[in-house]
C-alpha positions in Angstrom: 26.5 -28.1 32.8 23.5 -26.9 34.7 20.0 -27.0 33.2 19.8 -23.2 33.2 23.1 -23.0 31.3 21.8 -25.5 28.7 18.6 -23.5 28.2 20.6 -20.3 27.8 22.9 -21.9 25.3 19.9 -23.3 23.4 18.2 -19.9 23.4 21.3 -18.1 22.1 21.7 -20.7 19.4 18.1 -20.4 18.4 18.3 -16.6 18.2 21.5 -16.8 16.2 19.9 -19.1 13.7 16.9 -16.8 13.3 19.1 -13.7 12.8 21.3 -15.5 10.3 18.2 -16.8 8.4 16.8 -13.2 8.4 20.0 -11.9 6.9 19.6 -14.0 3.8 15.8 -13.5 3.4 14.3 -10.9 1.1 13.5 -7.5 2.6 11.5 -6.1 -0.3 7.9 -6.7 -1.2 5.9 -5.5 -4.3 2.2 -6.1 -4.7 0.1 -5.0 -7.7 -3.4 -5.7 -9.0 -5.2 -4.6 -12.2 -8.7 -4.4 -13.6 -10.3 -3.4 -16.9 -12.8 -0.6 -16.7 -15.2 0.2 -19.5 -14.5 3.9 -19.7 -11.9 6.0 -21.6 -8.4 6.2 -20.0 -8.4 10.0 -19.7 -11.6 10.0 -17.6 -10.3 7.2 -15.3 -6.9 9.0 -14.9 -8.5 12.3 -14.2 -10.5 10.7 -11.5 -7.8 8.7 -9.7 -5.2 11.5 -9.7 -7.2 13.3 -7.0 -6.5 12.1 -3.5 -10.0 13.1 -2.4 -11.5 10.7 -5.0 -9.2 7.9 -3.9 -10.9 7.9 -0.5 -14.2 7.0 -2.4 -12.9 3.6 -3.6 -10.0 2.7 -1.4 -10.8 -0.1 1.0 -8.7 1.4 3.8 -10.4 4.7 3.6 -13.8 3.0 4.2 -12.9 0.8 7.1 -13.4 3.6 9.7 -16.4 5.9 9.1 -15.0 8.2 11.9 -11.6 8.5 10.3 -10.3 12.1 10.2 -8.9 13.1 6.8 -7.0 16.3 6.0 -5.5 17.6 2.7 -2.6 19.9 2.0 -1.5 21.4 -1.3 -3.3 21.3 -4.6 -5.1 18.0 -5.0 -4.2 16.2 -8.2 -0.8 17.9 -8.4 2.7 16.8 -7.3 3.1 17.6 -3.6 -0.5 17.2 -2.6 -0.9 15.3 0.7 -3.8 13.3 2.1 -3.4 12.5 5.8 -5.6 10.2 7.9 -6.1 9.5 11.5 -8.0 6.5 12.9 -8.2 4.6 16.1 -8.9 1.4 14.1 -5.6 -0.6 13.9 -6.0 -1.6 10.3 -6.2 2.1 9.3 -4.0 3.8 11.9 -2.3 7.2 11.2 -0.4 8.2 8.1 -0.3 10.2 4.9 0.1 9.8 1.2 1.9 12.3 -1.0 1.8 12.6 -4.8 5.5 12.5 -6.0 5.2 12.3 -9.7 2.6 12.5 -12.4 3.0 11.1 -15.9 0.0 13.0 -17.5 -2.8 10.6 -18.5 -0.7 7.5 -17.7 0.6 7.2 -14.1 0.4 8.6 -10.6 3.3 7.9 -8.2 3.0 8.5 -4.4 4.8 8.0 -1.1 3.0 6.4 1.8 4.2 7.3 5.3 2.6 5.2 8.1 3.0 6.6 11.6 0.7 4.3 13.7 0.4 1.5 14.6 3.9 1.2 13.1 6.3 3.7 11.7 7.0 2.6 8.1 7.2 3.9 4.5 6.2 2.5 1.1 5.8 3.8 -2.4 2.8 3.2 -4.7 1.4 3.9 -8.1 -1.8 3.9 -10.1 -1.5 3.6 -13.9 -4.0 3.7 -16.7 -3.6 2.2 -20.2 -6.2 2.4 -22.9 -6.9 -1.1 -24.3 -9.7 0.2 -26.6 -11.4 3.5 -27.1 -13.8 2.9 -24.3 -11.7 0.5 -22.2 -8.9 1.0 -19.7 -6.6 -1.3 -17.8 -6.0 0.2 -14.4 -3.1 -1.0 -12.3 -2.5 -0.2 -8.6 0.7 -1.2 -6.8 2.6 -0.8 -3.5 6.2 -1.6 -2.8 8.1 -1.5 0.5 10.9 -2.8 2.6 10.7 -4.8 5.8 14.0 -4.0 7.6 16.3 -6.6 9.0 15.7 -8.6 11.3 11.9 -8.1 11.0 12.1 -9.4 7.4 12.1 -12.9 9.0 8.3 -12.4 9.2 7.9 -11.6 5.5 7.1 -15.1 4.3 4.5 -15.6 7.1 2.9 -12.2 6.4 2.1 -13.0 2.8 2.1 -9.3 1.7 0.7 -10.3 -1.7 -2.4 -11.7 -0.2 -2.6 -9.1 2.7 -2.3 -6.0 0.6 -3.3 -7.5 -2.8 -6.9 -8.4 -1.6 -7.4 -4.8 -0.5 -6.0 -3.4 -3.8 -8.3 -5.7 -5.8 -11.4 -4.7 -3.8 -10.4 -1.0 -4.2 -10.1 -1.5 -8.0 -13.5 -3.3 -8.1 -15.0 -0.3 -6.1 -13.4 2.0 -8.7 -14.8 0.0 -11.6 -18.3 0.1 -10.1 -18.1 3.8 -9.5 -16.7 4.6 -13.0 -19.1 2.3 -14.9 -22.2 3.5 -12.9 
C-alpha cells in the first residue's frame, strides 16, 4: 500500500469518526442569566418590552456605534421587528421579532441572524416581582447547531460566550433602571 493510499485511508477514517461523534453530540443550547433590580416589576416589564429600549442596555447593540437599526411594526407589540446591520463581525446583520407577550411577565422573540452566519434562535425576557419594589429579571436565548457543525458545540462554550453578554446586558439594565 502506497503512502498516499495510507494517508487517504487515515483521512477517511478520521472524518468518519468525527461525523459519527457529531451524530451523538447535543445539538441544542440554552443560555440564561438573571438579576434582581430594585424597581417594581411592571415598570421593568414596560421598559424591556420595547425593542428600541433594548438597544440601550444590550451589549451587542453597543459594540458598533455605526450600526444601522431599523424598526417595523408597533414597538412593544407582537410582530414588532428590530433589524440591525453592522460591518463588525460580532454584531453582523439580523433581526429580532416579538412573537409573544405575557402581559407584565414575559416577552418572547425570534432572532434571525443573516451575517456573518445564517442562523436562528429564540429568546425571552421575563420579570417576576420578588418584593413590592424588587424584580427578578431573566434573559435567555436558545438555539440549535445543526449536524455536523454541532461537533463544535463543546468547544464553543455557548454558556460562557452568550451568557457573559446577557449578564452584562442585565447589569446595564439594572444601572439604567435604578438610576
